[in-house]
FIROVEX-27263 format. One record per atom (N, C-alpha, C): x, y, z; atom name; residue number from 1. Coordinates in steps of 0.001 Angstrom, whole numbers. Each point is the difference from the previous one (the first is absolute). Layout:
BEGIN
SITE        xx        yy        zz   atom    nr
SITE         X         Y         Z     CA   NUM
...
END
This chain:
BEGIN
SITE        xx        yy        zz   atom    nr
SITE    111155    115844     77237      N     1
SITE      -720      -857      -906     CA     1
SITE     -1461       -30       434      C     1
SITE      -890       456      -836      N     2
SITE     -1424       -22       289     CA     2
SITE      -572     -1335      -454      C     2
SITE      -889      -555       816      N     3
SITE      -629     -1250      -392     CA     3
SITE      -968       265     -1135      C     3
SITE       159      -722     -1085      N     4
SITE      -797       202     -1201     CA     4
SITE     -1240      -890        51      C     4
SITE     -1118       539      -483      N     5
SITE     -1228      -778      -108     CA     5
SITE      -112      -508     -1431      C     5
SITE      -740     -1072      -185      N     6
SITE      -125      -615     -1323     CA     6
SITE      -627       969     -1002      C     6
SITE      -864       915       467      N     7
SITE      -638       967      -899     CA     7
SITE      1016       913      -672      C     7
SITE      1082       342       697      N     8
SITE      1037       902      -530     CA     8
SITE      1133      -755      -685      C     8
SITE       -78     -1302       -27      N     9
SITE      1092      -832      -494     CA     9
SITE       -63      -135     -1514      C     9
SITE      1101       341      -673      N    10
SITE        97      -145     -1446     CA    10
SITE       781     -1286      -286      C    10
SITE      -718     -1064      -243      N    11
SITE       584     -1328      -204     CA    11
SITE      1007       -11     -1145      C    11
SITE      -374       613     -1126      N    12
SITE       864        -2     -1178     CA    12
SITE      1322       699       287      C    12
SITE       -52      1123       678      N    13
SITE      1221       745       331     CA    13
SITE       862      -787       989      C    13
SITE      -651      -657       979      N    14
SITE       737      -789       983     CA    14
SITE       745     -1138      -690      C    14
SITE      -680      -692      -913      N    15
SITE       627     -1110      -735     CA    15
SITE      1171       516      -829      C    15
SITE      -184      1137      -645      N    16
SITE      1066       594      -818     CA    16
SITE      1219       353       859      C    16
SITE      -241       609      1153      N    17
SITE      1105       370       901     CA    17
SITE       708     -1231       534      C    17
SITE      -773     -1012       420      N    18
SITE       603     -1216       547     CA    18
SITE       818      -717     -1067      C    18
SITE      -516       -64     -1220      N    19
SITE       711      -646     -1101     CA    19
SITE      1353       671      -238      C    19
SITE        16      1326       -26      N    20
SITE      1250       744      -229     CA    20
SITE       995      -228      1134      C    20
SITE      -481        23      1240      N    21
SITE       896      -201      1146     CA    21
SITE       572     -1415        35      C    21
SITE      -820      -988      -343      N    22
SITE       488     -1384       -35     CA    22
SITE      1059      -185     -1079      C    22
SITE      -195       657     -1124      N    23
SITE       998       -49     -1075     CA    23
SITE      1343       559       491      C    23
SITE       -41      1136       685      N    24
SITE      1228       604       539     CA    24
SITE       654      -894      1048      C    24
SITE      -820      -618       842      N    25
SITE       532      -893      1032     CA    25
SITE       668     -1214      -623      C    25
SITE      -612      -553     -1029      N    26
SITE       596     -1171      -655     CA    26
SITE      1403       321      -513      C    26
SITE       167      1171      -588      N    27
SITE      1321       392      -500     CA    27
SITE       986       195      1153      C    27
SITE      -452       602      1087      N    28
SITE       889       277      1139     CA    28
SITE       417     -1264       743      C    28
SITE      -827     -1032       -21      N    29
SITE       314     -1197       782     CA    29
SITE       887      -997      -752      C    29
SITE       167       146     -1303      N    30
SITE       766      -976      -776     CA    30
SITE      1411      -246       545      C    30
SITE       794      1047       295      N    31
SITE      1353      -284       524     CA    31
SITE       -31      -759      1327      C    31
SITE      -999       268       811      N    32
SITE      -106      -682      1294     CA    32
SITE      -405     -1458      -176      C    32
SITE      -865      -274      -967      N    33
SITE      -422     -1379      -223     CA    33
SITE      1167      -873      -418      C    33
SITE       860       521      -860      N    34
SITE      1173      -767      -403     CA    34
SITE       851      -341      1223      C    34
SITE       129       968       895      N    35
SITE       783      -176      1220     CA    35
SITE      -679     -1002       934      C    35
SITE     -1335       -16        50      N    36
SITE      -734      -884       895     CA    36
SITE       -69     -1436      -492      C    36
SITE        66      -224     -1293      N    37
SITE      -177     -1346      -526     CA    37
SITE       988      -998       594      C    37
SITE      1293       236      -118      N    38
SITE      1002      -971       409     CA    38
SITE        49      -225      1505      C    38
SITE       185      1058       821      N    39
SITE       122      -274      1438     CA    39
SITE     -1279      -514       642      C    39
SITE     -1150       305      -577      N    40
SITE     -1268      -409       615     CA    40
SITE      -435     -1392      -437      C    40
SITE       770      -644      -854      N    41
SITE      -344     -1353      -427     CA    41
SITE     -1030       -27     -1114      C    41
SITE       -48      1027      -815      N    42
SITE      -918        37     -1136     CA    42
SITE       806      -130     -1282      C    42
SITE       475     -1223      -306      N    43
SITE       817      -154     -1203     CA    43
SITE      -833       190     -1264      C    43
SITE       635       523     -1022      N    44
SITE      -668       182     -1292     CA    44
SITE      -184     -1370      -658      C    44
SITE     -1157      -202      -629      N    45
SITE      -275     -1239      -724     CA    45
SITE       -99       352     -1480      C    45
SITE       967      -472      -772      N    46
SITE        25       260     -1438     CA    46
SITE      -259     -1303      -737      C    46
SITE     -1022        17      -871      N    47
SITE      -320     -1179      -814     CA    47
SITE       -99       437     -1450      C    47
SITE       783      -662      -849      N    48
SITE         1       325     -1437     CA    48
SITE       213      1493      -252      C    48
SITE       867       589       803      N    49
SITE       308      1424      -184     CA    49
SITE     -1042       947       565      C    49
SITE     -1070      -520       619      N    50
SITE     -1050       844       592     CA    50
SITE       121         0      1512      C    50
SITE      -204      1160       582      N    51
SITE        16       123      1454     CA    51
SITE     -1356      -450       534      C    51
SITE       -40     -1152       697      N    52
SITE     -1237      -524       558     CA    52
SITE        38        -9      1523      C    52
SITE       751       928       550      N    53
SITE        92       117      1450     CA    53
SITE     -1356       432       554      C    53
SITE      -505      -681      1043      N    54
SITE     -1268       439       595     CA    54
SITE       124      1437       513      C    54
SITE     -1113       728       -33      N    55
SITE        40      1394       441     CA    55
SITE       453        51      1451      C    55
SITE       976       845       302      N    56
SITE       607        -1      1341     CA    56
SITE      -824       772      1034      C    56
SITE     -1223      -435       245      N    57
SITE      -890       715       920     CA    57
SITE       608       166      1390      C    57
SITE       555     -1086       536      N    58
SITE       577        74      1344     CA    58
SITE      1180       959        33      C    58
SITE       823       -32     -1045      N    59
SITE      1151       904       -54     CA    59
SITE      -468      1450       -86      C    59
SITE     -1043       256      -797      N    60
SITE      -519      1359      -110     CA    60
SITE      -567       484      1330      C    60
SITE      -751      -852       671      N    61
SITE      -551       375      1305     CA    61
SITE      1095       356       978      C    61
SITE      1039      -820        29      N    62
SITE      1136       283       901     CA    62
SITE       707      1285      -422      C    62
SITE       159       203     -1291      N    63
SITE       645      1199      -513     CA    63
SITE      -758      1259       424      C    63
SITE     -1328        -2      -170      N    64
SITE      -804      1164       385     CA    64
SITE        62       243      1506      C    64
SITE       -94     -1088       780      N    65
SITE        75       140      1450     CA    65
SITE      1362       545       424      C    65
SITE      1069      -501      -621      N    66
SITE      1340       491       315     CA    66
SITE       133      1483      -330      C    66
SITE      -550       407     -1148      N    67
SITE        76      1410      -409     CA    67
SITE      -728       891      1001      C    67
SITE     -1182      -431       443      N    68
SITE      -758       791       973     CA    68
SITE       701        37      1349      C    68
SITE       561     -1144       426      N    69
SITE       704       -66      1274     CA    69
SITE      1240       892       -11      C    69
SITE       802      -123     -1066      N    70
SITE      1222       814      -117     CA    70
SITE      -330      1485        53      C    70
SITE     -1026       405      -731      N    71
SITE      -356      1420       -57     CA    71
SITE      -517       491      1348      C    71
SITE      -736      -851       693      N    72
SITE      -622       426      1254     CA    72
SITE       960       -24      1173      C    72
SITE       880     -1009        58      N    73
SITE       805      -176      1202     CA    73
SITE      1500       218      -181      C    73
SITE       531      -306     -1155      N    74
SITE      1450       110      -169     CA    74
SITE       420      1242      -765      C    74
SITE      -890       537      -770      N    75
SITE       247      1227      -772     CA    75
SITE      1263      -110      -868      C    75
SITE       163     -1149      -671      N    76
SITE      1144      -188      -886     CA    76
SITE      -389       370     -1431      C    76
SITE       987        57      -863      N    77
SITE      -219       350     -1408     CA    77
SITE      -262     -1237      -870      C    77
SITE       180     -1179       578      N    78
SITE       -46     -1249      -757     CA    78
SITE     -1283      -164      -827      C    78
SITE     -1151       270       606      N    79
SITE     -1289      -213      -666     CA    79
SITE      -682      1305      -391      C    79
SITE       740      1084       -36      N    80
SITE      -604      1319      -219     CA    80
SITE      -783        75     -1320      C    80
SITE       589      -470     -1104      N    81
SITE      -688        61     -1299     CA    81
SITE     -1219      -915       -33      C    81
SITE       126     -1171       612      N    82
SITE     -1129      -918        34     CA    82
SITE     -1132       586       845      C    82
SITE       323       552      1150      N    83
SITE     -1017       598       872     CA    83
SITE      -675      1172      -701      C    83
SITE       765       768      -783      N    84
SITE      -571      1127      -748     CA    84
SITE     -1006      -471     -1049      C    84
SITE       156     -1211      -510      N    85
SITE      -951      -559      -963     CA    85
SITE     -1136      -747       707      C    85
SITE       261      -527      1174      N    86
SITE      -996      -755       756     CA    86
SITE     -1024       921       661      C    86
SITE       439      1133       503      N    87
SITE      -901       925       707     CA    87
SITE     -1160       512      -852      C    87
SITE       211       381     -1264      N    88
SITE     -1147       435      -803     CA    88
SITE     -1046     -1101      -211      C    88
SITE       437     -1250      -127      N    89
SITE      -948     -1106      -154     CA    89
SITE      -824      -132      1276      C    89
SITE       678        47      1144      N    90
SITE      -699       -80      1282     CA    90
SITE      -965      1167       155      C    90
SITE       407      1181      -460      N    91
SITE      -859      1181        90     CA    91
SITE     -1261      -131      -837      C    91
SITE       143      -499     -1228      N    92
SITE     -1168      -163      -872     CA    92
SITE      -930     -1060       595      C    92
SITE       561     -1090       505      N    93
SITE      -840     -1022       625     CA    93
SITE      -801       597      1158      C    93
SITE       648       834       806      N    94
SITE      -670       638      1137     CA    94
SITE     -1102       966      -439      C    94
SITE        66       472     -1252      N    95
SITE     -1020       919      -511     CA    95
SITE     -1314      -700      -334      C    95
SITE        20     -1318       -83      N    96
SITE     -1256      -705      -273     CA    96
SITE      -862        89      1264      C    96
SITE     -1279       341      -143      N    97
SITE      -853       180      1183     CA    97
SITE       -29     -1202       940      C    97
SITE        25     -1198      -528      N    98
SITE       -37     -1191       856     CA    98
SITE      1251       -94       852      C    98
SITE      1172       191      -619      N    99
SITE      1247       -91       764     CA    99
SITE       170      1202       924      C    99
SITE      -467      1165      -427      N   100
SITE        71      1183       860     CA   100
SITE      -815      -234      1276      C   100
SITE     -1162      -604      -162      N   101
SITE      -847      -294      1154     CA   101
SITE       643     -1059       892      C   101
SITE       630     -1013      -593      N   102
SITE       602     -1092       771     CA   102
SITE      1271       431       726      C   102
SITE       756       927      -596      N   103
SITE      1315       332       543     CA   103
SITE        20      1284       817      C   103
SITE      -983       851      -179      N   104
SITE       -14      1241       757     CA   104
SITE      1049       982      -486      C   104
SITE       383       899       855      N   105
SITE       889      1113      -376     CA   105
SITE      1475      -221       327      C   105
SITE       331     -1094       638      N   106
SITE      1390      -257       399     CA   106
SITE       812      -479     -1197      C   106
SITE       851       867      -555      N   107
SITE       767      -334     -1199     CA   107
SITE      1073     -1051       253      C   107
SITE       408      -191      1261      N   108
SITE      1010     -1013       303     CA   108
SITE      -608     -1394        22      C   108
SITE     -1301       -56       131      N   109
SITE      -690     -1291        88     CA   109
SITE       -57      -644     -1377      C   109
SITE       399     -1251       -73      N   110
SITE        22      -722     -1270     CA   110
SITE      -999     -1156       -12      C   110
SITE      -431      -451      1181      N   111
SITE      -846     -1185        56     CA   111
SITE     -1464       358       208      C   111
SITE      -860      -904      -440      N   112
SITE     -1435       155       215     CA   112
SITE      -624     -1388        -4      C   112
SITE     -1234       -69       486      N   113
SITE      -668     -1289       133     CA   113
SITE      -983      -203     -1146      C   113
SITE        20     -1206      -561      N   114
SITE      -897      -369     -1085     CA   114
SITE      -957     -1054       544      C   114
SITE     -1287       202      -254      N   115
SITE      -984      -969       463     CA   115
SITE      -805      -553     -1161      C   115
SITE      -103     -1315       -79      N   116
SITE      -845      -660      -989     CA   116
SITE      -836     -1009       771      C   116
SITE     -1319       190       -69      N   117
SITE      -949      -777       797     CA   117
SITE       388       121      1473      C   117
SITE       215     -1117       691      N   118
SITE       289        66      1435     CA   118
SITE      1492       -69       308      C   118
SITE       825       167     -1004      N   119
SITE      1442      -109       211     CA   119
SITE       668      1342      -286      C   119
SITE      1000       313       794      N   120
SITE       776      1215      -251     CA   120
SITE      1477      -350        59      C   120
SITE       784       788      -690      N   121
SITE      1447      -155        86     CA   121
SITE       639      1357      -221      C   121
SITE      1192       134       499      N   122
SITE       743      1245      -187     CA   122
SITE       765       -86     -1308      C   122
SITE        75      1111      -693      N   123
SITE       822       102     -1194     CA   123
SITE       639      1377         8      C   123
SITE       835       267      -970      N   124
SITE       689      1290       -57     CA   124
SITE      -104       574     -1406      C   124
SITE       257      1286      -103      N   125
SITE        63       620     -1316     CA   125
SITE      1095      -653      -826      C   125
SITE      1096      -362       644      N   126
SITE      1099      -655      -718     CA   126
SITE      -469     -1302      -639      C   126
SITE      -821      -776       712      N   127
SITE      -507     -1249      -563     CA   127
SITE      -926       268     -1178      C   127
SITE      -806      1054        77      N   128
SITE      -842       364     -1135     CA   128
SITE       849       353     -1211      C   128
SITE      1075       734       242      N   129
SITE       873       418     -1097     CA   129
SITE       673     -1218      -633      C   129
SITE       443      -942       830      N   130
SITE       592     -1236      -535     CA   130
SITE     -1014      -714      -891      C   130
SITE     -1233       -77       454      N   131
SITE     -1046      -645      -793     CA   131
SITE      -241       701     -1319      C   131
SITE        -8      1318        14      N   132
SITE      -182       766     -1232     CA   132
SITE      1162      -240      -961      C   132
SITE      1208       -68       540      N   133
SITE      1175      -274      -829     CA   133
SITE       -99     -1394      -632      C   133
SITE      -425      -964       802      N   134
SITE       -72     -1377      -495     CA   134
SITE     -1107      -162     -1033      C   134
SITE     -1051       761       134      N   135
SITE     -1180      -124      -851     CA   135
SITE       110       805     -1298      C   135
SITE      1122       659      -209      N   136
SITE       146       844     -1195     CA   136
SITE      -198      -814     -1278      C   136
SITE      -560       667      -991      N   137
SITE      -282      -614     -1289     CA   137
SITE      1134       362      -955      C   137
SITE      1001      -871       -69      N   138
SITE      1218       303      -752     CA   138
SITE      -214        81     -1502      C   138
SITE     -1137      -463      -496      N   139
SITE      -252        13     -1434     CA   139
SITE      -598      1304      -511      C   139
SITE       -62      1024       839      N   140
SITE      -610      1267      -408     CA   140
SITE       978      1153       182      C   140
SITE      -365      1144      -567      N   141
SITE       845      1194       172     CA   141
SITE      -203       623      1369      C   141
SITE     -1103      -308       665      N   142
SITE      -264       502      1353     CA   142
SITE      -250     -1192       926      C   142
SITE      1070      -659       439      N   143
SITE      -156     -1254       736     CA   143
SITE      -683       131      1363      C   143
SITE       -81      1207       548      N   144
SITE      -581       148      1330     CA   144
SITE     -1428       544       -19      C   144
SITE      -535       319     -1177      N   145
SITE     -1355       566       -69     CA   145
SITE     -1054     -1002       478      C   145
SITE        67     -1233      -471      N   146
SITE      -992     -1003       388     CA   146
SITE        91      -334      1493      C   146
SITE      1187      -249       542      N   147
SITE        53      -252      1447     CA   147
SITE      -539      1174       819      C   147
SITE       317      1240      -404      N   148
SITE      -493      1171       733     CA   148
SITE     -1517        90       -97      C   148
SITE      -546      -271     -1172      N   149
SITE     -1444        41      -202     CA   149
SITE      -701     -1078       823      C   149
SITE       552     -1217        -8      N   150
SITE      -597     -1089       769     CA   150
SITE        67       275      1501      C   150
SITE      1111       567       459      N   151
SITE       117       335      1415     CA   151
SITE     -1037      1051       378      C   151
SITE      -164      1010      -836      N   152
SITE     -1000      1033       279     CA   152
SITE     -1399      -604        65      C   152
SITE      -312      -892      -927      N   153
SITE     -1306      -669        -7     CA   153
SITE      -223      -754      1304      C   153
SITE      1007      -742       424      N   154
SITE      -114      -773      1231     CA   154
SITE      -169       915      1214      C   154
SITE       773      1070        53      N   155
SITE       -90       922      1131     CA   155
SITE     -1341       726        37      C   155
SITE      -543       302     -1162      N   156
SITE     -1281       713       -64     CA   156
SITE     -1159      -880       452      C   156
SITE       153     -1320       -90      N   157
SITE     -1073      -896       414     CA   157
SITE      -347       189      1477      C   157
SITE       962       429       789      N   158
SITE      -275       200      1413     CA   158
SITE      -724      1316       258      C   158
SITE       -19       910      -985      N   159
SITE      -611      1309       194     CA   159
SITE     -1375       137      -638      C   159
SITE      -162      -583     -1167      N   160
SITE     -1276       126      -715     CA   160
SITE      -398     -1357      -537      C   160
SITE     -1279      -174      -257      N   161
SITE      -456     -1260      -582     CA   161
SITE       496       -74     -1433      C   161
SITE       537     -1144      -399      N   162
SITE       582      -138     -1325     CA   162
SITE     -1064       194     -1081      C   162
SITE       329       845      -978      N   163
SITE      -878       173     -1148     CA   163
SITE       261     -1160      -955      C   163
SITE      -871      -185      -979      N   164
SITE       120     -1143      -915     CA   164
SITE      1362       -36      -672      C   164
SITE       495      1149      -442      N   165
SITE      1281        25      -716     CA   165
SITE      1154      -381       916      C   165
SITE       -54       375      1293      N   166
SITE      1059      -366       934     CA   166
SITE       -90     -1469       374      C   166
SITE     -1227      -509        88      N   167
SITE      -188     -1392       384     CA   167
SITE       625      -939     -1027      C   167
SITE        41       407     -1281      N   168
SITE       601      -837     -1029     CA   168
SITE      1482      -238       256      C   168
SITE       696       989       569      N   169
SITE      1428      -191       239     CA   169
SITE       295      -525      1390      C   169
SITE     -1042      -412       718      N   170
SITE       209      -504      1355     CA   170
SITE       878     -1245        -9      C   170
SITE      -212      -898      -964      N   171
SITE       805     -1221       -55     CA   171
SITE      1475       299       -78      C   171
SITE       363       966      -819      N   172
SITE      1410       378      -113     CA   172
SITE       453       729      1250      C   172
SITE      -857       869       525      N   173
SITE       389       797      1162     CA   173
SITE       246      -856      1225      C   173
SITE      -655     -1143        76      N   174
SITE       200      -863      1165     CA   174
SITE      1453      -444        78      C   174
SITE       682       -73     -1147      N   175
SITE      1432      -338        27     CA   175
SITE       753       968       901      C   175
SITE      -458      1245        34      N   176
SITE       693      1009       800     CA   176
SITE      -101      -342      1480      C   176
SITE     -1071      -678       395      N   177
SITE      -154      -377      1405     CA   177
SITE      1151      -882       445      C   177
SITE       557      -756      -931      N   178
SITE      1134      -858       323     CA   178
SITE      1181       848       455      C   178
SITE        84      1231      -545      N   179
SITE      1095       884       384     CA   179
SITE       -77       358      1476      C   179
SITE     -1206       -79       549      N   180
SITE      -187       373      1407     CA   180
SITE       120     -1204       914      C   180
SITE       261     -1151      -550      N   181
SITE       124     -1194       818     CA   181
SITE     -1336      -535       464      C   181
SITE     -1047       203      -793      N   182
SITE     -1327      -470       390     CA   182
SITE       -31     -1523        95      C   182
SITE      -707      -512       975      N   183
SITE       -87     -1442       209     CA   183
SITE     -1472      -401       -42      C   183
SITE      -372      -868      -947      N   184
SITE     -1375      -474      -113     CA   184
SITE       -68     -1415       554      C   184
SITE      -520      -131      1194      N   185
SITE      -104     -1326       604     CA   185
SITE     -1297      -690      -391      C   185
SITE     -1002       783      -363      N   186
SITE     -1297      -550      -389     CA   186
SITE      -294       413     -1430      C   186
SITE      -803      -826      -692      N   187
SITE      -422       345     -1342     CA   187
SITE      -961      1187       105      C   187
SITE       198       968      -911      N   188
SITE      -788      1217        50     CA   188
SITE      -851        97     -1243      C   188
SITE     -1319       169       157      N   189
SITE      -905       191     -1125     CA   189
SITE      -177      1482      -211      C   189
SITE       525       527     -1124      N   190
SITE       -48      1437      -248     CA   190
SITE     -1340       465      -538      C   190
SITE      -741      -873      -659      N   191
SITE     -1300       389      -545     CA   191
SITE       153      1049     -1068      C   191
SITE      -964       909       -83      N   192
SITE        52      1043     -1028     CA   192
SITE       923      1106       407      C   192
END
């Protein structure tokens, strides 16, 4: 894996690839989510015939971690299909210049450090993927395009100064920071 520079980075293609991989992952994880709901204490909430169950972020995070652990250490068949759908998403994320720079060349490495102002915290690719899944826009034909675009915008802010068009979506992109577990202890003035 060669480290990519922002000059060679095709944002539109990256978003398109990530959107397609997330769509495939969503389909592959459905049988596992049904299995995780009951034993993990995530009961379904049905009101007036509508499913209003909160998005199972914690269950998804555990599911992804279990799939990676099983594949790496136990070599069982249990999570094989899920891991086959999870790996392409992780690969596309690693292709973004910001994440490539943060994670280096070690493909087994899943965690990286996020810094905002004077605070840093560790996060993982799995946590980013959970955030992208939770942030999907279910009212569209491409529910993962907007989350992928916002994530790219946020990641690019660390590499280049935001242009006017990118700065407009900063408010939405900041939601993605929540996926990384960002903690704001002080009020932050973003200015222009």
